[in-house]
C-alpha positions in Angstrom: 36.0 -104.6 166.5 39.4 -106.0 165.8 42.5 -103.9 165.1 43.0 -105.0 161.5 39.4 -104.2 160.5 39.8 -100.8 162.1 43.0 -100.2 160.2 41.4 -101.3 156.9 38.5 -99.0 157.5 40.8 -96.1 158.4 42.7 -96.8 155.2 39.5 -96.5 153.2 38.8 -93.2 154.9 42.4 -92.1 154.1 41.8 -93.0 150.4 38.7 -90.8 150.5 40.7 -87.9 152.0 43.5 -88.3 149.4 40.8 -88.4 146.7 39.1 -85.3 148.1 42.4 -83.3 148.0 42.8 -84.2 144.3 39.1 -83.5 143.7 39.2 -80.0 145.2 42.4 -79.1 143.4 41.1 -80.4 140.1 37.7 -78.7 140.4 39.3 -75.4 141.4 41.2 -75.5 138.1 38.1 -76.5 136.1 35.7 -73.9 137.6 34.4 -71.5 134.9 32.1 -68.5 134.4 31.5 -65.4 136.4 31.8 -67.1 139.7 35.0 -68.9 138.9 37.2 -66.9 141.4 34.8 -67.6 144.2 34.3 -71.3 143.4 38.1 -71.8 142.9 38.7 -70.2 146.3 36.0 -72.3 147.9 37.4 -75.5 146.6 41.0 -74.6 147.5 40.1 -73.6 151.0 38.9 -77.1 151.7 42.2 -78.7 150.8 43.9 -77.8 154.1 41.1 -79.4 156.1 41.2 -82.6 154.0 45.0 -82.7 154.2 44.8 -82.4 158.0 42.4 -85.3 158.1 44.6 -87.4 155.8 47.7 -86.7 157.9 45.8 -87.7 161.1 44.5 -90.9 159.6 47.9 -91.9 158.2 49.5 -91.3 161.6 46.8 -93.2 163.4 47.1 -96.1 161.0 50.9 -96.3 161.6 50.3 -96.0 165.4 48.0 -99.0 165.2 50.7 -101.0 163.3 49.3 -100.6 159.8 50.6 -99.2 156.5 48.8 -96.1 155.2 47.4 -96.3 151.7 48.9 -94.1 149.0 46.1 -94.8 146.6 43.3 -92.2 146.5 39.7 -92.9 145.9 38.9 -92.0 142.3 37.7 -88.5 141.6 34.2 -88.4 140.0 34.0 -86.7 136.6 32.3 -83.4 136.6 32.0 -81.0 133.6 30.1 -78.1 135.0 30.3 -76.0 138.1 27.0 -77.5 139.3 28.2 -81.0 138.7 31.4 -80.3 140.6 29.4 -78.9 143.6 27.1 -81.9 143.5 30.1 -84.3 143.4 31.7 -82.5 146.4 28.4 -82.7 148.3 28.2 -86.4 147.6 31.8 -86.9 148.9 31.2 -84.8 152.0 28.1 -86.8 152.8 30.0 -90.1 152.3 32.8 -88.9 154.6 30.2 -87.8 157.2 28.6 -91.3 157.3 32.0 -93.0 157.3 33.4 -91.0 160.2 30.2 -91.4 162.3 30.5 -95.1 161.8 34.3 -95.1 162.4 33.8 -93.2 165.7 31.5 -96.0 166.9 34.0 -98.6 165.8 36.8 -96.7 167.6 34.7 -96.7 170.7 34.0 -100.4 170.4 37.8 -101.0 169.9 38.4 -98.9 173.1 40.3 -96.0 171.5 38.5 -93.0 173.0 41.1 -90.5 171.5 40.4 -91.8 168.0 36.6 -91.7 168.6 36.8 -88.0 169.7 39.0 -87.0 166.8 36.6 -88.8 164.4 33.7 -86.9 165.9 35.6 -83.7 165.3 36.1 -84.8 161.7 32.3 -85.4 161.5 31.8 -81.8 162.5 34.3 -80.6 159.9 32.6 -82.6 157.1 29.2 -81.5 158.2 30.2 -77.9 157.9 31.6 -78.5 154.4 28.4 -80.3 153.3 26.2 -77.5 154.7 28.2 -74.8 152.9 28.1 -76.7 149.7 24.3 -77.2 150.1 23.9 -73.4 150.6 26.0 -72.7 147.4 23.8 -75.1 145.4 20.6 -73.5 146.6 19.3 -71.4 143.7 22.3 -72.4 141.6 21.2 -72.3 138.0 20.8 -75.6 136.2 
């Protein structure tokens, strides 16, 4: 694993976190119906975690000699509460897979601190995915 490839991959992860922040804020605003307060709160609670991930990634990219991206990954369109939850679950699963892979890459590069932090981020994203799956269980179509 060379440094530039690691920086590029971390920048892709950073774009995902920036997109997730926008996604959660937008979906909180768009939530409707009798569960709107709970859904809006659920979405907004995730913003702080994603922001922390984004800040860590940006700092690490700079520490490695790179330039952090400022371009977020596009937010998928969703028009119903269920669609929003499904898109969130998709994004969390994508982040889980990316961070697991990135932790292996960090190990291969020889940056144990980065590998450990990425494993912590895997844990965070796993928790987010599990909670979203539980909300979707028995959610009306």
